[in-house]
N, CA and C atoms as a LAMMPS dump frame, in Angstrom:
ITEM: TIMESTEP
0
ITEM: NUMBER OF ATOMS
345
ITEM: BOX BOUNDS ff ff ff
-5.0000000000000000e+02 5.0000000000000000e+02
-5.0000000000000000e+02 5.0000000000000000e+02
-5.0000000000000000e+02 5.0000000000000000e+02
ITEM: ATOMS id mol type element x y z
1 1 1 N 298.841 -436.087 -388.968
2 1 2 C 299.499 -436.078 -390.256
3 1 3 C 298.43 -436.099 -391.351
4 2 1 N 298.477 -435.189 -392.25
5 2 2 C 297.504 -435.105 -393.334
6 2 3 C 297.792 -436.16 -394.396
7 3 1 N 296.744 -436.581 -395.051
8 3 2 C 296.865 -437.573 -396.111
9 3 3 C 297.496 -436.943 -397.352
10 4 1 N 298.363 -437.701 -398.003
11 4 2 C 299.009 -437.229 -399.227
12 4 3 C 298.027 -437.321 -400.399
13 5 1 N 298.029 -436.3 -401.239
14 5 2 C 297.158 -436.287 -402.413
15 5 3 C 297.435 -437.491 -403.31
16 6 1 N 298.697 -437.921 -403.398
17 6 2 C 299.052 -439.045 -404.269
18 6 3 C 298.358 -440.342 -403.838
19 7 1 N 298.144 -440.527 -402.543
20 7 2 C 297.447 -441.721 -402.039
21 7 3 C 295.994 -441.699 -402.51
22 8 1 N 295.349 -440.551 -402.377
23 8 2 C 293.953 -440.423 -402.803
24 8 3 C 293.841 -440.608 -404.311
25 9 1 N 294.772 -440.036 -405.059
26 9 2 C 294.764 -440.195 -406.518
27 9 3 C 294.892 -441.67 -406.899
28 10 1 N 295.746 -442.404 -406.195
29 10 2 C 295.919 -443.83 -406.476
30 10 3 C 294.634 -444.601 -406.188
31 11 1 N 293.994 -444.319 -405.067
32 11 2 C 292.732 -445.003 -404.73
33 11 3 C 291.678 -444.686 -405.774
34 12 1 N 291.569 -443.433 -406.182
35 12 2 C 290.589 -443.066 -407.209
36 12 3 C 290.896 -443.763 -408.53
37 13 1 N 292.171 -443.905 -408.863
38 13 2 C 292.56 -444.617 -410.07
39 13 3 C 292.136 -446.091 -409.982
40 14 1 N 292.306 -446.691 -408.811
41 14 2 C 291.898 -448.086 -408.616
42 14 3 C 290.386 -448.238 -408.758
43 15 1 N 289.641 -447.191 -408.459
44 15 2 C 288.179 -447.236 -408.514
45 15 3 C 287.619 -446.691 -409.83
46 16 1 N 288.482 -446.494 -410.827
47 16 2 C 288.031 -445.977 -412.121
48 16 3 C 286.928 -446.869 -412.673
49 17 1 N 285.897 -446.235 -413.189
50 17 2 C 284.753 -446.967 -413.717
51 17 3 C 283.544 -446.846 -412.796
52 18 1 N 283.784 -446.503 -411.54
53 18 2 C 282.691 -446.228 -410.609
54 18 3 C 282.526 -444.712 -410.509
55 19 1 N 281.357 -444.283 -410.105
56 19 2 C 281.088 -442.857 -409.906
57 19 3 C 281.625 -442.466 -408.53
58 20 1 N 282.953 -442.326 -408.427
59 20 2 C 283.613 -442.031 -407.157
60 20 3 C 284.374 -440.726 -407.268
61 21 1 N 284.264 -439.917 -406.222
62 21 2 C 285.019 -438.668 -406.161
63 21 3 C 285.508 -438.477 -404.732
64 22 1 N 286.512 -437.644 -404.581
65 22 2 C 287.078 -437.354 -403.262
66 22 3 C 286.868 -435.886 -402.943
67 23 1 N 286.648 -435.617 -401.679
68 23 2 C 286.498 -434.236 -401.217
69 23 3 C 287.409 -434.036 -400.015
70 24 1 N 288.26 -433.033 -400.095
71 24 2 C 289.206 -432.758 -399.021
72 24 3 C 288.484 -432.075 -397.868
73 25 1 N 288.752 -432.583 -396.657
74 25 2 C 288.157 -432.021 -395.451
75 25 3 C 289.181 -432.042 -394.336
76 26 1 N 289.613 -430.893 -393.891
77 26 2 C 290.544 -430.775 -392.763
78 26 3 C 291.832 -431.56 -392.981
79 27 1 N 292.337 -431.583 -394.181
80 27 2 C 293.583 -432.278 -394.487
81 27 3 C 293.403 -433.754 -394.784
82 28 1 N 292.205 -434.264 -394.618
83 28 2 C 291.892 -435.661 -394.915
84 28 3 C 290.835 -435.664 -396.025
85 29 1 N 290.363 -436.847 -396.405
86 29 2 C 289.457 -436.937 -397.551
87 29 3 C 288.26 -437.822 -397.255
88 30 1 N 287.121 -437.458 -397.833
89 30 2 C 285.935 -438.306 -397.84
90 30 3 C 285.77 -438.8 -399.27
91 31 1 N 285.453 -440.075 -399.442
92 31 2 C 285.185 -440.635 -400.765
93 31 3 C 283.685 -440.814 -400.927
94 32 1 N 283.177 -440.328 -402.033
95 32 2 C 281.757 -440.411 -402.344
96 32 3 C 281.567 -441.349 -403.527
97 33 1 N 280.576 -442.208 -403.43
98 33 2 C 280.158 -443.046 -404.552
99 33 3 C 278.661 -442.838 -404.709
100 34 1 N 278.237 -442.431 -405.866
101 34 2 C 276.827 -442.114 -406.112
102 34 3 C 276.319 -441.08 -405.103
103 35 1 N 277.147 -440.09 -404.792
104 35 2 C 276.835 -439.008 -403.86
105 35 3 C 276.605 -439.477 -402.426
106 36 1 N 277.093 -440.664 -402.079
107 36 2 C 277.021 -441.185 -400.716
108 36 3 C 278.443 -441.285 -400.177
109 37 1 N 278.653 -440.851 -398.943
110 37 2 C 279.977 -441.003 -398.341
111 37 3 C 280.153 -442.485 -398.017
112 38 1 N 281.123 -443.113 -398.686
113 38 2 C 281.362 -444.544 -398.475
114 38 3 C 282.649 -444.805 -397.72
115 39 1 N 283.558 -443.819 -397.689
116 39 2 C 284.858 -444.064 -397.073
117 39 3 C 285.533 -442.763 -396.674
118 40 1 N 286.504 -442.908 -395.792
119 40 2 C 287.382 -441.81 -395.409
120 40 3 C 288.818 -442.254 -395.643
121 41 1 N 289.655 -441.309 -396.027
122 41 2 C 291.088 -441.569 -396.135
123 41 3 C 291.742 -440.628 -395.14
124 42 1 N 292.29 -441.198 -394.072
125 42 2 C 292.952 -440.405 -393.045
126 42 3 C 294.318 -441.006 -392.768
127 43 1 N 295.296 -440.158 -392.574
128 43 2 C 296.676 -440.598 -392.328
129 43 3 C 297.123 -441.64 -393.355
130 44 1 N 296.788 -441.399 -394.619
131 44 2 C 297.149 -442.286 -395.739
132 44 3 C 296.554 -443.684 -395.606
133 45 1 N 295.451 -443.832 -394.883
134 45 2 C 294.802 -445.127 -394.671
135 45 3 C 293.352 -445.035 -395.106
136 46 1 N 292.869 -446.088 -395.788
137 46 2 C 291.495 -446.132 -396.277
138 46 3 C 290.598 -446.841 -395.271
139 47 1 N 289.506 -446.178 -394.898
140 47 2 C 288.494 -446.73 -394.003
141 47 3 C 287.156 -446.692 -394.728
142 48 1 N 286.533 -447.854 -394.935
143 48 2 C 285.251 -447.931 -395.635
144 48 3 C 284.153 -448.211 -394.614
145 49 1 N 283.011 -447.552 -394.786
146 49 2 C 281.894 -447.763 -393.868
147 49 3 C 281.533 -449.24 -393.819
148 50 1 N 281.181 -449.695 -392.632
149 50 2 C 280.814 -451.096 -392.446
150 50 3 C 279.341 -451.287 -392.778
151 51 1 N 279.071 -452.235 -393.654
152 51 2 C 277.718 -452.671 -393.963
153 51 3 C 277.713 -454.19 -393.881
154 52 1 N 276.557 -454.806 -393.663
155 52 2 C 276.524 -456.273 -393.636
156 52 3 C 277.057 -456.893 -394.935
157 53 1 N 276.717 -456.301 -396.066
158 53 2 C 277.176 -456.832 -397.353
159 53 3 C 278.691 -456.685 -397.491
160 54 1 N 279.229 -455.564 -397.068
161 54 2 C 280.663 -455.339 -397.15
162 54 3 C 281.439 -456.259 -396.217
163 55 1 N 280.901 -456.466 -395.015
164 55 2 C 281.552 -457.363 -394.057
165 55 3 C 281.594 -458.781 -394.613
166 56 1 N 280.495 -459.231 -395.204
167 56 2 C 280.448 -460.577 -395.796
168 56 3 C 281.404 -460.679 -396.98
169 57 1 N 281.467 -459.645 -397.792
170 57 2 C 282.34 -459.625 -398.969
171 57 3 C 283.807 -459.71 -398.562
172 58 1 N 284.179 -458.988 -397.497
173 58 2 C 285.571 -458.975 -397.035
174 58 3 C 285.957 -460.304 -396.398
175 59 1 N 285.012 -460.953 -395.765
176 59 2 C 285.288 -462.257 -395.15
177 59 3 C 286.43 -462.204 -394.162
178 60 1 N 287.408 -463.07 -394.332
179 60 2 C 288.54 -463.177 -393.41
180 60 3 C 289.445 -461.943 -393.46
181 61 1 N 289.335 -461.137 -394.508
182 61 2 C 290.167 -459.935 -394.63
183 61 3 C 289.62 -458.765 -393.81
184 62 1 N 288.423 -458.927 -393.24
185 62 2 C 287.787 -457.833 -392.506
186 62 3 C 288.597 -457.468 -391.269
187 63 1 N 288.934 -456.192 -391.16
188 63 2 C 289.593 -455.627 -389.977
189 63 3 C 288.878 -454.329 -389.647
190 64 1 N 288.655 -454.114 -388.38
191 64 2 C 287.965 -452.907 -387.945
192 64 3 C 288.969 -451.875 -387.456
193 65 1 N 288.685 -450.618 -387.71
194 65 2 C 289.533 -449.539 -387.25
195 65 3 C 288.718 -448.267 -387.139
196 66 1 N 289.347 -447.218 -386.689
197 66 2 C 288.688 -445.917 -386.567
198 66 3 C 289.529 -444.877 -387.297
199 67 1 N 288.867 -444.083 -388.12
200 67 2 C 289.556 -443.092 -388.941
201 67 3 C 290.182 -441.986 -388.089
202 68 1 N 289.584 -441.704 -386.945
203 68 2 C 290.088 -440.689 -386.019
204 68 3 C 289.451 -440.953 -384.659
205 69 1 N 290.012 -440.426 -383.596
206 69 2 C 289.438 -440.669 -382.269
207 69 3 C 287.988 -440.201 -382.2
208 70 1 N 287.126 -441.058 -381.718
209 70 2 C 285.714 -440.726 -381.598
210 70 3 C 284.887 -441.082 -382.829
211 71 1 N 285.53 -441.531 -383.892
212 71 2 C 284.802 -441.892 -385.119
213 71 3 C 284.124 -443.248 -384.943
214 72 1 N 283.091 -443.478 -385.75
215 72 2 C 282.459 -444.793 -385.78
216 72 3 C 283.452 -445.809 -386.331
217 73 1 N 283.283 -447.044 -385.929
218 73 2 C 284.141 -448.108 -386.459
219 73 3 C 283.93 -448.214 -387.961
220 74 1 N 285.007 -448.499 -388.671
221 74 2 C 284.966 -448.656 -390.124
222 74 3 C 285.875 -449.82 -390.501
223 75 1 N 285.733 -450.278 -391.737
224 75 2 C 286.572 -451.366 -392.228
225 75 3 C 287.924 -450.786 -392.629
226 76 1 N 288.967 -451.3 -392.03
227 76 2 C 290.329 -450.888 -392.337
228 76 3 C 290.775 -451.652 -393.582
229 77 1 N 291.132 -450.918 -394.631
230 77 2 C 291.525 -451.529 -395.898
231 77 3 C 293.035 -451.359 -396.052
232 78 1 N 293.766 -452.473 -396.063
233 78 2 C 295.224 -452.384 -396.147
234 78 3 C 295.685 -452.216 -397.604
235 79 1 N 296.977 -452.008 -397.772
236 79 2 C 297.541 -451.729 -399.097
237 79 3 C 297.31 -452.868 -400.087
238 80 1 N 297.435 -454.11 -399.628
239 80 2 C 297.226 -455.258 -400.522
240 80 3 C 295.798 -455.285 -401.049
241 81 1 N 294.846 -454.94 -400.193
242 81 2 C 293.443 -454.931 -400.609
243 81 3 C 293.179 -453.797 -401.608
244 82 1 N 293.86 -452.671 -401.43
245 82 2 C 293.703 -451.546 -402.353
246 82 3 C 294.286 -451.901 -403.718
247 83 1 N 295.369 -452.651 -403.731
248 83 2 C 296.003 -453.034 -404.997
249 83 3 C 295.134 -453.962 -405.831
250 84 1 N 294.238 -454.713 -405.202
251 84 2 C 293.328 -455.604 -405.925
252 84 3 C 292.146 -454.775 -406.419
253 85 1 N 292.308 -454.203 -407.604
254 85 2 C 291.348 -453.258 -408.166
255 85 3 C 289.916 -453.798 -408.205
256 86 1 N 289.734 -454.986 -408.724
257 86 2 C 288.38 -455.536 -408.869
258 86 3 C 287.737 -455.797 -407.509
259 87 1 N 288.536 -456.297 -406.565
260 87 2 C 288.009 -456.541 -405.22
261 87 3 C 287.576 -455.23 -404.572
262 88 1 N 288.425 -454.202 -404.673
263 88 2 C 288.125 -452.904 -404.075
264 88 3 C 286.882 -452.284 -404.706
265 89 1 N 286.783 -452.357 -406.029
266 89 2 C 285.599 -451.823 -406.708
267 89 3 C 284.339 -452.551 -406.257
268 90 1 N 284.432 -453.867 -406.085
269 90 2 C 283.287 -454.643 -405.614
270 90 3 C 282.862 -454.22 -404.222
271 91 1 N 283.836 -454.003 -403.338
272 91 2 C 283.531 -453.582 -401.969
273 91 3 C 282.866 -452.213 -401.945
274 92 1 N 283.405 -451.27 -402.705
275 92 2 C 282.838 -449.918 -402.733
276 92 3 C 281.439 -449.95 -403.337
277 93 1 N 281.233 -450.717 -404.39
278 93 2 C 279.907 -450.813 -405.018
279 93 3 C 278.893 -451.395 -404.033
280 94 1 N 279.248 -452.491 -403.343
281 94 2 C 278.343 -453.097 -402.363
282 94 3 C 278.021 -452.121 -401.231
283 95 1 N 279.037 -451.407 -400.778
284 95 2 C 278.84 -450.454 -399.686
285 95 3 C 277.906 -449.331 -400.111
286 96 1 N 278.132 -448.768 -401.283
287 96 2 C 277.278 -447.678 -401.774
288 96 3 C 275.839 -448.161 -401.948
289 97 1 N 275.67 -449.362 -402.464
290 97 2 C 274.321 -449.888 -402.671
291 97 3 C 273.593 -450.115 -401.348
292 98 1 N 274.334 -450.424 -400.288
293 98 2 C 273.728 -450.72 -398.991
294 98 3 C 273.398 -449.458 -398.191
295 99 1 N 274.031 -448.336 -398.515
296 99 2 C 273.805 -447.11 -397.765
297 99 3 C 272.556 -446.381 -398.26
298 100 1 N 271.855 -445.699 -397.355
299 100 2 C 270.656 -444.971 -397.767
300 100 3 C 271.01 -443.753 -398.616
301 101 1 N 270.039 -443.31 -399.381
302 101 2 C 270.202 -442.101 -400.194
303 101 3 C 270.283 -440.915 -399.243
304 102 1 N 271.267 -440.033 -399.426
305 102 2 C 271.389 -438.892 -398.511
306 102 3 C 270.186 -437.965 -398.608
307 103 1 N 269.824 -437.397 -397.467
308 103 2 C 268.713 -436.451 -397.453
309 103 3 C 269.136 -435.165 -398.148
310 104 1 N 268.224 -434.557 -398.894
311 104 2 C 268.58 -433.286 -399.535
312 104 3 C 268.822 -432.22 -398.468
313 105 1 N 269.776 -431.352 -398.747
314 105 2 C 270.069 -430.276 -397.809
315 105 3 C 268.953 -429.248 -397.854
316 106 1 N 268.628 -428.721 -396.672
317 106 2 C 267.604 -427.687 -396.592
318 106 3 C 268.15 -426.411 -397.227
319 107 1 N 267.298 -425.741 -397.945
320 107 2 C 267.707 -424.488 -398.563
321 107 3 C 267.748 -423.412 -397.499
322 108 1 N 268.781 -422.607 -397.568
323 108 2 C 268.905 -421.507 -396.615
324 108 3 C 267.949 -420.398 -396.985
325 109 1 N 267.329 -419.862 -395.949
326 109 2 C 266.464 -418.708 -396.154
327 109 3 C 267.33 -417.461 -396.192
328 110 1 N 267.056 -416.569 -397.108
329 110 2 C 267.858 -415.351 -397.155
330 110 3 C 267.62 -414.526 -395.891
331 111 1 N 268.701 -413.934 -395.399
332 111 2 C 268.587 -413.081 -394.21
333 111 3 C 267.966 -411.758 -394.603
334 112 1 N 267.042 -411.343 -393.798
335 112 2 C 266.409 -410.039 -394.003
336 112 3 C 266.982 -409.109 -392.961
337 113 1 N 267.581 -408.063 -393.423
338 113 2 C 268.201 -407.106 -392.518
339 113 3 C 267.302 -405.873 -392.425
340 114 1 N 266.881 -405.591 -391.214
341 114 2 C 266.08 -404.402 -390.984
342 114 3 C 266.979 -403.273 -390.502
343 115 1 N 266.852 -402.142 -391.139
344 115 2 C 267.668 -400.994 -390.749
345 115 3 C 266.885 -400.066 -389.899
């Protein structure tokens, strides 16, 4: 089941004030903060990458889940946690700060066609 656009729009609204954007991929979404993938939204459920800082921040609310079969474990964020705007923004900020800067993509070499 693909994620509804309205769910992603609501999450982005809750994260207003942070440099967060969503990118649709195969009917689901990746959330980027500061150009780092910090979360996935699959089947209308938010999964945030696990970091030591994020796990400590979540405390007793921490639940582990998988965004899809074969995916790495991620923090399962329930609806109540999403509704707490300041808490969610804090979690996303801590997660983004803990993740490494993405490597720049290699530039493609133009194909040379010999006739």
